[in-house]
VEXKE-744488 format. One record per residue: residue number from 1; x, y, z of N, C-alpha, C in turn. Coordinates in steps of 0.02 Angstrom, whole numbers, plus 50000, padded with zeros to 5 digits. Layout:
N
{lovo NUM {X Y Z} {X Y Z} {X Y Z}}
...
This chain:
87
{lovo 1 {49980 49932 48974} {49971 49921 49052} {49949 49853 49091}}
{lovo 2 {49985 49836 49096} {49946 49755 49146} {49968 49774 49248}}
{lovo 3 {49912 49771 49247} {49909 49772 49318} {49942 49720 49369}}
{lovo 4 {49959 49709 49441} {49963 49657 49462} {49915 49701 49542}}
{lovo 5 {49914 49615 49575} {49888 49642 49628} {49900 49595 49704}}
{lovo 6 {49893 49634 49765} {49892 49584 49826} {49866 49611 49886}}
{lovo 7 {49869 49572 49919} {49813 49577 50005} {49846 49549 50041}}
{lovo 8 {49850 49597 50082} {49883 49607 50169} {49849 49626 50225}}
{lovo 9 {49860 49591 50271} {49826 49629 50320} {49858 49651 50375}}
{lovo 10 {49867 49701 50403} {49921 49780 50461} {49874 49809 50504}}
{lovo 11 {49901 49836 50545} {49861 49887 50583} {49892 49938 50539}}
{lovo 12 {49820 49979 50538} {49826 50039 50513} {49786 50098 50603}}
{lovo 13 {49826 50153 50595} {49823 50195 50634} {49799 50244 50590}}
{lovo 14 {49743 50299 50616} {49739 50367 50607} {49649 50362 50589}}
{lovo 15 {49629 50407 50555} {49544 50393 50524} {49521 50370 50451}}
{lovo 16 {49486 50373 50452} {49473 50369 50380} {49487 50412 50335}}
{lovo 17 {49503 50464 50343} {49534 50512 50319} {49601 50532 50263}}
{lovo 18 {49630 50513 50363} {49700 50530 50362} {49728 50477 50412}}
{lovo 19 {49744 50428 50356} {49785 50353 50410} {49884 50335 50384}}
{lovo 20 {49866 50307 50450} {49964 50291 50453} {49984 50200 50479}}
{lovo 21 {50050 50194 50442} {50047 50132 50446} {50082 50107 50537}}
{lovo 22 {50102 50190 50565} {50149 50180 50606} {50078 50220 50674}}
{lovo 23 {50105 50225 50727} {50046 50274 50787} {50120 50310 50786}}
{lovo 24 {50049 50370 50754} {50079 50460 50762} {50098 50474 50847}}
{lovo 25 {50136 50514 50858} {50160 50535 50916} {50115 50622 50944}}
{lovo 26 {50088 50635 50899} {50032 50654 50946} {49968 50625 50967}}
{lovo 27 {49936 50588 50915} {49877 50577 50917} {49884 50482 50966}}
{lovo 28 {49799 50478 50984} {49777 50458 51029} {49759 50380 50969}}
{lovo 29 {49715 50405 50900} {49693 50375 50881} {49702 50290 50897}}
{lovo 30 {49695 50250 50886} {49697 50161 50915} {49701 50158 50839}}
{lovo 31 {49755 50077 50851} {49721 50041 50785} {49686 49998 50777}}
{lovo 32 {49686 50007 50688} {49655 49926 50701} {49680 49889 50641}}
{lovo 33 {49695 49816 50644} {49688 49791 50591} {49644 49775 50534}}
{lovo 34 {49674 49784 50489} {49597 49803 50405} {49661 49737 50375}}
{lovo 35 {49619 49734 50309} {49648 49706 50259} {49646 49765 50196}}
{lovo 36 {49729 49739 50165} {49757 49815 50133} {49723 49743 50060}}
{lovo 37 {49710 49802 49979} {49747 49794 49952} {49793 49817 49910}}
{lovo 38 {49829 49788 49891} {49868 49821 49839} {49883 49816 49758}}
{lovo 39 {49902 49864 49743} {49910 49840 49666} {49950 49895 49635}}
{lovo 40 {50007 49877 49579} {50044 49895 49547} {50040 49931 49482}}
{lovo 41 {49997 49965 49435} {50006 50001 49371} {50006 50043 49373}}
{lovo 42 {50029 50043 49264} {50104 50091 49260} {50141 50063 49210}}
{lovo 43 {50186 50093 49191} {50238 50059 49134} {50282 50089 49133}}
{lovo 44 {50348 50061 49093} {50393 50097 49081} {50413 50185 49071}}
{lovo 45 {50359 50185 49025} {50342 50252 49027} {50318 50309 49048}}
{lovo 46 {50301 50275 49101} {50230 50332 49123} {50291 50308 49202}}
{lovo 47 {50300 50244 49224} {50321 50265 49301} {50270 50177 49336}}
{lovo 48 {50252 50166 49402} {50210 50151 49417} {50206 50166 49474}}
{lovo 49 {50141 50164 49488} {50092 50184 49566} {50071 50128 49579}}
{lovo 50 {50098 50139 49653} {50076 50062 49687} {50013 50109 49739}}
{lovo 51 {49946 50061 49704} {49912 50082 49762} {49913 50062 49835}}
{lovo 52 {49842 50062 49872} {49840 50042 49949} {49818 50077 49979}}
{lovo 53 {49740 50033 49964} {49655 50015 49963} {49641 49991 50026}}
{lovo 54 {49672 50021 50094} {49649 49986 50168} {49590 49972 50196}}
{lovo 55 {49536 49932 50197} {49483 49911 50209} {49455 49987 50256}}
{lovo 56 {49407 50031 50220} {49392 50068 50289} {49425 50111 50286}}
{lovo 57 {49481 50131 50220} {49503 50205 50264} {49516 50280 50172}}
{lovo 58 {49550 50275 50165} {49522 50334 50088} {49591 50257 50055}}
{lovo 59 {49611 50263 49965} {49650 50250 49954} {49713 50288 49915}}
{lovo 60 {49780 50261 49945} {49823 50294 49938} {49853 50290 49880}}
{lovo 61 {49917 50351 49844} {49961 50310 49835} {50041 50320 49816}}
{lovo 62 {50081 50291 49807} {50161 50332 49779} {50191 50307 49720}}
{lovo 63 {50216 50345 49685} {50249 50355 49608} {50309 50297 49635}}
{lovo 64 {50350 50280 49525} {50415 50248 49575} {50424 50252 49499}}
{lovo 65 {50496 50243 49483} {50512 50261 49415} {50516 50166 49376}}
{lovo 66 {50506 50134 49419} {50525 50056 49410} {50476 50019 49435}}
{lovo 67 {50474 49971 49399} {50398 49904 49451} {50434 49868 49512}}
{lovo 68 {50494 49854 49500} {50567 49842 49557} {50526 49893 49634}}
{lovo 69 {50566 49950 49592} {50518 49998 49647} {50456 49997 49710}}
{lovo 70 {50424 49990 49652} {50359 49991 49677} {50362 49914 49722}}
{lovo 71 {50376 49864 49708} {50394 49799 49738} {50409 49814 49820}}
{lovo 72 {50488 49835 49807} {50512 49841 49830} {50505 49894 49900}}
{lovo 73 {50453 49953 49853} {50403 50003 49940} {50362 49957 49936}}
{lovo 74 {50330 49892 49943} {50244 49843 49948} {50288 49803 50007}}
{lovo 75 {50343 49795 49962} {50385 49749 50029} {50420 49759 50116}}
{lovo 76 {50450 49837 50090} {50429 49865 50155} {50404 49885 50203}}
{lovo 77 {50377 49897 50155} {50300 49936 50204} {50240 49901 50222}}
{lovo 78 {50230 49843 50194} {50180 49805 50206} {50225 49719 50220}}
{lovo 79 {50261 49695 50190} {50286 49645 50200} {50285 49582 50131}}
{lovo 80 {50235 49646 50121} {50238 49579 50063} {50279 49557 50000}}
{lovo 81 {50285 49500 49980} {50349 49483 49933} {50346 49457 49847}}
{lovo 82 {50376 49467 49824} {50372 49450 49753} {50312 49410 49731}}
{lovo 83 {50313 49356 49781} {50294 49267 49767} {50193 49290 49760}}
{lovo 84 {50195 49335 49818} {50128 49364 49860} {50080 49388 49788}}
{lovo 85 {50113 49429 49741} {50074 49449 49685} {50038 49428 49638}}
{lovo 86 {49999 49456 49594} {49960 49387 49545} {49924 49437 49507}}
{lovo 87 {49926 49412 49428} {49897 49461 49386} {49795 49472 49386}}
């Protein structure tokens, strides 16, 4: 299992324990710009996790059947291109 890594910056809304990439309708929490560390880990047998670690917020992850699907989700959510990933 070989992981790949990327770092990006984006706006995060919410609190340390509950964050979002968009403003929530019922919340008046301000957005905060922060660095987000991304990691894709896994293999063909077990699938792949996209691990998202915004600075100052809890780490979250999402499971994907393929590495390509995890890369596409990272691009959709954070604008991270394939060329932005390193081993």
